[in-house]
N, C-alpha and C positions, 0 to 999 in steps of 0.2 A: 591395623585399621581396616575399618569396613571397605572403604572406598578402594583399598589396595586390593581386596578380595575380589571385588566385582567388577566384570566389564563393564565398561562406560554405557552402552544401551541397558544393559540390566539395572545399573546404579540409577540411570534417568529414570527408568520406567518406576522404580521403587519411590522416587522422589515423587514423581507425578501421580502416581495412586494416593500417596498420603495426602497429598495437596488436595486432589479432587474427593478424597474421603471426609476430610476436614470441611470443604464447601457443601458437599451433599448433606453431610451430618449422619451417615448410614451407620446402624449398629448391628446390622446382620451380616453375617460373613461367611461366603462359601467356605466348607472345611476340607480335608484332604480327600474325603470320601464322598464330596458332593452333596452333603446334607447342610441345611442352614440352622443356626443356633443364634438365639438371641445374646448379644453380649452382656455379660454379668461380671462383677467382681470376681479377681480369680484369686483362689485359695493356694497360697505356697507356703510350705513350711518355714517360719524363721524370718518372713518378710511381712512388712505391713502396707497395705495399700495407701495408707495416708504419709508414709514416710518420716521423716522428722525424728527429734530425739528419741521419742518412745518406741520407735518402729525399728527393722533393720533395714527398710528400703525394697519395697516392691516395685516401685517405678523403674529403678536402674535394671532391675532384673528383666523387667518385661521389654526393654528396648529391643530386645530380639526379635519383636514382632515384624519389625522391618523386612526381616529376612523370610517371613513365613510364606510357605508355597500357598496360600491363600493370595496374599498380596500377588506375588509373583504371577499367579496364573491370571488374576484380572489384568495385570499390568501387560499381559501378554496375548491379552483378549482369547485364551484358548478355552474351548467350551467342550462339555461332555463329560461323562464319568470316566473315572480311573480305566475301565474296561476298554472304552475306545481308545483312551490316549496310549494303551499298551501295544496297539497295533501300528503306533508310529514306529517308522524305520529307527531302528537303533544300530549304534556299532556294536560289534562282539564284546566289548569291554569298554569301560568308564574308567579313567584314572582318578586313583584315590591318594591321599597321604595322612598318614596317621597324625592325629592332633593330640590324643590322650589315650591311655589305659588304665583301666581298672578292674582288676582281675580278669573275666572273660570277655567284658565289654570293652570295646574298641571304638572310638570316636574317630571319623575318618572326615576330611573334606574333599569335595569333587573337584575336578579340574574343569567339568562340562556342566556349566550352568544353564546351557539350553534343553538339557535333558530332565529337568526336575519336574516338569509336567507330568512324567512318567512316574507310576507307582512302582516304587522298587522294594518295596517291602516284601521279604522272602526270597529274595534274590542271593546269589552266591558272593561272598566276598573273599578275595585271594590274596594274602599278603606272601610272596615269594620268600622261601624260607622259613615262614613261619607258620604257614597253616591256612585252613579255610574257615568260613564263618557264614553266618546269614544276616541279612539286613533286617532288624527288628523295628526300626522305625526311621524316618528321614525328615529333617527339618533344615531347609535351604540354608547355607550350603552344606551341610553337616548329614552325615550317614552313621547310625548308631549300630552294629554289629556285635552279634552274639558268637563268638570264636569257640572252635570244637574244645579247646581246653586252654588252661591259663597259661601253660609254657607258651603256645601259639600266640597268645594275646600279649605278650611281654615285649613286643616290637617297639624299638626307641621312635620317639616323636620324630615326625619327618620321613619317616621309613615311606617307600611308595608301595601302593597295592593296585589292585583291580576289582571293580565290580563287573561279574559276568552277567550281561544281559539276557542270557537263555531262559531255558523254564525255570520256574519258580520251585522251590522246595515243597516235595509232597510227602506225606506220611502214611504209613499202613493203617487202615480204619476198618478191616474187616472183622470175620468172626474169630480169627487166630488171636485177637488181644482182647476179647472179652474173658472177664474174669482175673485179668492180668494186671500188672503194675507196670507202667511205660514211662519213658522220659519224653521230652518233647518231640524227639525224632520219631516217635512210636515204637522205638526198641523195648523189648520186653526184658525187664531188670531179672538179672541171675538167670535166666534161660535163653538157649539158643533157639529162638523160634521164627522161622523164616517167614518174612513178609509175604501176604497173599496179593492177588491181584487188584484189591480195592484199595484205592489211595485218593487221598484229597490234598488240597493245598493247606500247609500249615497255618498260613494268614490269608483266608478266605475273605472274600468280599462280603459285606452286608447282604443281608437278604432282600433281593428286590422287591420292590413293591407289586410288579406283575405276578410275582410267585406266591404273593402271601395272601391268605383268607382272613375273614374276621375272626377274631377270638370270640368263640361263642360256647365252648365246651369247658367244662368245669374239670380242674385239675383237684382232685379230693385228697388232701392230706391224712385223712383220718384223724385229725386233731380238732375237735369242735370249734374252740376259740379262733383257729387259724380260717377255717371253713365258713365260720359264720361272720367274723368281724373283718377279717381280709380276703374275701374269696379270690382263688387265683385261677385265671384261665391257662388252657393249655396255650403256651408261646409266650406266656409273661418273663420278665427279668424283676425279681423282686429283692431288695436288701432285707436282711435280717440283722437289726441292730441290738446290742446290749452290752452292759459291763461284760467282762470276760466269763465270769462265772455264773450266769444266768440261764444257760442252756440253749446257746444257739445251735450247736453242733447235734444236741440231743434232738431239737425241733427237725433239723435237717435229716437226721438219720430216719426219724419216724415217718416222714415224706417219702424218703426213699423206700422203705420198707413197705408202705402204701401203694407206691407205683410199681415196684417190681411183683408185689403180690397180684396185681391185675395183669402181668404179663409184659410189662414195659422194662426197657434197659436202662441202666442210670449211668452217669459220670461223675467222679467224684475227683476233683482237681486239689491235689495236697501242695500248698506252697508254704504253709506255716508249721503244720504239726508233722508227726511222724508217721510216714506211709506205711510202715509195717503195723503199726498199733490201728490205724484206719483200717487196712487190710483185715487184722484180726477180728476187729469190731464188725465189720461187715460180713466175715465169714460167721461169728457167732449169731448174727442176726438171720444168717441163712440167705443172704442176697447178693454174697460176692460172686458167685458164677454169672450173675446178670449184669455187672458193674465194672466197668473199666476205671482204675485208677491212673490219673496222671500226675507223676511227680514231678517237682523240680530238683529232688535230690539225686544223686547218682548211686549213693550209699548212705547208710544209717549215718556216717561220720560227716557227710559232705555239709557244708553249710552254704546253701543257695544264695546267688547274688539275686539283686532285684531283676535284671533282664532275663535269667533263666526262669524266674516265676512269671514273667509276662509271655515268655514262650510258652510255658506249661498250660498257662490259662488258654493260650490261643489253639494250642493242641487239644485241648478238653472240649472246646467250641466246634473246632473242625469234626472230631470224631462224633459229637453229637448232633452235629448238623447233617454229617452223612447218614446216622441212623434214620434221621426224621425225614431225609429225603426218600429213604426207603419204606416210608408208611409209619413209622413207629413214634409213639410218644415218649419223648426222652427226657428226663429231668436231670440236670448238672448241677452240681454244688461247688463252688469256689469259696475255698475256707478262709480266704483273706483278700483285700484288696490294698493292702498298705505298701506292698513291693511294688505295685504299678505307681503309688503316689511317689515312692522314693526314687524309681526308675524316672520318672517324669521329671523330678526336681533335679536330676544328674544331668538331664538334658537342657534345662534352663540355664545350670550353672556353664556348660559348655557355650551356649549361645551367648552369655554374657559375655564371656572371655572374649569374644570377638567384636562384639558392638558396643561395648561400654564406652561412654561418653558421647556417643553418636545420636543424633536425632530426639534431642531432649526436649526441645519444643514441640515435638509432635507425639508425646509420651501417651496422651490419652487415647487416639487413634491405635497406638501400638500395642496398648494394653488391650483393645478390644480385640484385635488380632491374636495375640498369644492367648487369650481366654477360648477364642474359636478353635484354637489348635488344640488345647489341652482338652476341650470336650469331643473334639473329633478321636483324639486318642483313646478315650475311655468308650466313645460310641463305636469304635471299631470292634470293641469285645460286646458291647451291651446289645449292640444291633445284629448280631448273629443270631438272636432267639427269634422266634417267630412261630404262626401256625402254616403251613404250607397247604396252597391250593391241591385239588385231585392232580392237575396237570404236572403239578412240581413235585409231586411223592404222596401229599396228604398227611404227613405227619407233623408234629410240632417239636420245639425245643424250647423248654421252659428252665429257666437258670435262677438258683438262689446264689446270692453273693454274702457272705458273712462278713460283718464288719464289727469290730471292737469299738465301741461309743465311750468317751471320756466320762467319768460319773459325774454328775452335776447334782448329786445328792447333798444338799446343805441344811438338811434337816437338823443337824447338829450345830449348825451355826446360828448363834444367838445375836451376833452383832447386826449393828444398823450401818447404812452407808448413806454418804451424800454425793451430790452429783460431781463434786471435786475429786472424789475417790476415782471415777471413771476418766483415765487419760484420754483426751479426744484422739490421740495420735495412735491410740491402741485399740480403743472400743469402735470407732468410727460413728458417723453423725447418724446412721440410721439407729443403730443401738442406743446411742444417748438420746436420739429423739423419744423411743418408746419408755425410756427410763424416766425423762422428763415430763410424760404424759401422766406416769405415775404419780411423781410429786406433785404434778399440779392438781392432781385428783385428790391429794392429801394421804396418799399412801405410802407408808414409809417402805424403804428400799432395804428389807431385811433378807435374811438368806432364805426364807421361805419364798417370799416374792421373785427373788432373781431365779430359783428353781422352777418356778412355774413358767418364767419367762424363757427359761432354757438358755440363760445369760450366765457364766461363769463369775464367780465372785473376784474381785481384785486380790492380788496377792501372789505368791511365788507358784509359778508353775501355769500362771494364766495364759500366756501368751501361746503356749504349746496345746493347751485345750481349746482356745479358741481357734487355732487355726485347724485343728483336728474337727471340731464341730462344723467351720466351714467347709471343710472339705467334704464331709457328710452330706450336708446341705446341697453342694454341688452335685454329688452322685445321687441324691433323692431325684433332683430335677431332671436325671437322665433315666431314671428308673421307672417302671410302671406300678410301683407302688412300695410301701416298707411295713414290716413287722417290728414294732418297738418294744423290747421287753422291759417291764419297769421294775426298778429296784424295790419300792414300795410293796407292791402287790405280791412279788418273790417273797419278802420278808412275812406277809400274812400267810404264804403258804400256797398261794395260788400258782396253779402249773396247767400250761404255759402260762406266764406273768405278761399278757399281752395288754398294752395300754391302749385303749380303744380310743383315746381322744389324738394320739398321734399315729396310730397304725392306720392304714389305710390302702386301697386297690384304687388306681386311677383308669383302669379299664372299663368303659361302661359309663363314664361319667357324661351326663347331657341328655335330654329327654329324646333327642332325635339318633342317638347312638344305638347302632345295632350290635356293637360290641358288647356281651354280657357274660362276665366270669363265672357268675353262679349258676346255679339250677333252679327250677321253678319252684320246687319244694323247699329251697334253701330261702329263697326270696318270699315265699309265704310266712314261714315261720319264725324270720328272724327281723322281719321288717321294722319292729318297734325296739330292737334291743338297742342300738347305739343312742336313740334317744332317752329310754328308760335309764340307762346308764348315765348319760348326760345329766338328766334331771337331778338324779340322787347326788351327782358329784357337786352339783350348785347348792343343795338344802342347807342352811345353816345350821351348824349342830345343835343349836338351841331350839331348833324347830321341833317339837314334838306332839304336833297335831295328828290326829287320825289319819288324814290324807298323806302326810309326810311319812308316818309310819307304813303305811301300805306300799309307798312306794320303794320305802327300804327293803321291806319284805320282798318286793318284786326284783330288786336288784340283787338280793341275796339268792333268790330261786336263779337269775339268769348266770351268776358265778358259779352255783353248784352245777348247773348242765354244762358251763364252759370249762370247768375243772376235769383235768384229765392228767395223771401221771405220765411223763416219758417213757416210752416202752409199752404203751397199752392203747395202738390205735384203735379206734371204731370205725366199724362198717358204716356205710353211709345211711342205712335205715336208722341205726341206732342214734346216730348223730341228729338225725331229724326228729327221732322221737324224744330225745331229751330236750331239745329247743321247743319242741311242740309243747311238752309239758309245761315249761316255763311259761311260754306267751299265753296259754290258755289259762294259768293261773292254778294249774294242779299243784304244783310244785310249792306254791305258797300254803297250802294247807298240808302237804307232805313233811314241811319243814318248819311248819309253825312250833314255837318253842318260847317261853318265857324268856329264856337267855339264848340269843342266836347261835346256831351251831357253827363251829368252825368250817370253813370251806371245804377241806378235805374230807371231814365226817358227815356232811350234809351231801357230798358227791357221791358217798357209799350207798346213801339212800336214793339216790337218783339212778345209779347204776343198776340198782335192785329192782327199781320200778321199770327201766327200760329192758331188764331180763324178762321180767314178768309180760310185757307188753309184745315182745318177741316170740314167746311161746304162746300166747294168746292169740296172735293175728298174724300167723304164718303167712296166710294167702295175701293179705294186706300188705305185709312186708316184702314179700316177694315181688308184688306189684310195684312199690315204692323204688325198690332197686333196680327194676328195669327201666320204669319211665323218668326217674328222678323227677316226678311231680307228685303230689299229694291231692288225691281226689276227694270228693265229698264223701264217697263211700269209704275210703281210707280214714278220713277225719272221724267220722262218727264210730269207726272201729276202735280208734285210738282213744276216744274219749271215753268210750263204754270201758276198755281195759284199764285206763288209768283211775278211772273213779271206783271199780271194783278193786282195785289194789289199794288205794288211798282208804278206802272204805275199811279194808281187812288190817292197815297198817297204823290207823290213827285212833285215838281214843273217843 
């Protein structure tokens, strides 16, 4: 039982904090890394926040919140960031005891709860006679360690171990690993490469606010749709969401190519795919020499566990941060986040075993604490990115996180549903309220309506889909934006198939915000892009008025300018020229046709127009590339060249 594992003072402190939280009604909790997050419903695979017959019981799983570091830090009135706490005097070792083992992941419980305010992540764990490992995460009173090998991790439950409180694990991050494939310890696979002098903590702290600069420089991907619809600033973290086959990796590879072409290094963290295949592709693109691949695998046959993937992502972030502290602009790609989710869920199960049946009456407050811990876990990765000021090095670390999105394509679903089909214990009050609003307005709950609302239809497999979507929503709230690839646009031939309605960047929102992720030229030529596309999306199919047809023609022009096959990145001036031609109406004339051209065919005409302008206006194009602004002189030159091209290529 919980009471038997906690010393009387700590047990009393936990109870007092829970009672105080209920009295004050707080909902914002300090996380492990000193960041505050607003409490939100927690997404855990296989459990429901409603409980009951329809769910598998989220509330019991989250009773572990009573043991969170957040609660115990507040109870002990310990203040200050983890860096300050690390200066507290520590014994050389802290006693541990094995609670469970799963492959290379070992869960241990601590003997000394007085030490839990110290950040233990990255410290060494030793199990005498079994081997060493490193602490990946801590959740009082449990410590989760990645052991060096599975044989060492097979220690029987109850085996005593030690947590060594000396220096944290560091990994090589110097020039010797550039162009190589390394594991989470920075060891080059298949080669005997000695580590250099440059080393960094495997689990480094989040970027300090004092070291950060305002994000005000664009990171151009060379993909017109990305740079126009979701402009990315140097130092952002962005989610790339889609079904598995819509080209997430292709998009990321194009962005890597464009960055390396500008002389910037890259990091690719491979947790899901084959690192050898990734290396071969990077080599074929000519960018392997400027890229570090971090893999969770030790060889091609190795099936990595979630904890190894968490460590690999941490290593990639450390390598990227080191490079950016040297003044370089780094792009890091993480190929999946699902293994982080699996690791977190395994910690949930271990905590549940300790506290099941405890503090039932306080479960609402404890759920909030558990949510705060979960967000801190993901934030420890997401918050490694940023733009450093000159004093801290002046570089930037930008991160793309690729995430598979469950398909919500219900276009083939012709059935209709009633409110009775949406089980309250499964869908939750907020979802049902949205559905009821549709019903009250006389809108039938068809498959098409559910797809627009991004709500999975009732039926087999719904629960897994819902929790996956809820997890994605949680990650979106931690990110700086998302690029959402759309099935319908992909089927129509649009590349990349970015959904303008659900893709966005959060940097620069607000009239008084100095953070701006896009260039002056981009803001000038793409100002009306989203508005125009949204207008056309809302047009009734039956509206054939001249005004409606003009709107549709402009939307086709925008899509033709945005269309770009993967593997064909555009220089920045070409991106601006294509968008300028669309925004000024030149493409409406160029693409005029009794039968609208397919997007890919129209894009060929756009490319020809862009090539003509590039050759005709070389001086203005050079100025545009240098200043990233479009002057009145440049505007005039572009208009004259486009008018000349259209006159020569239209009847």
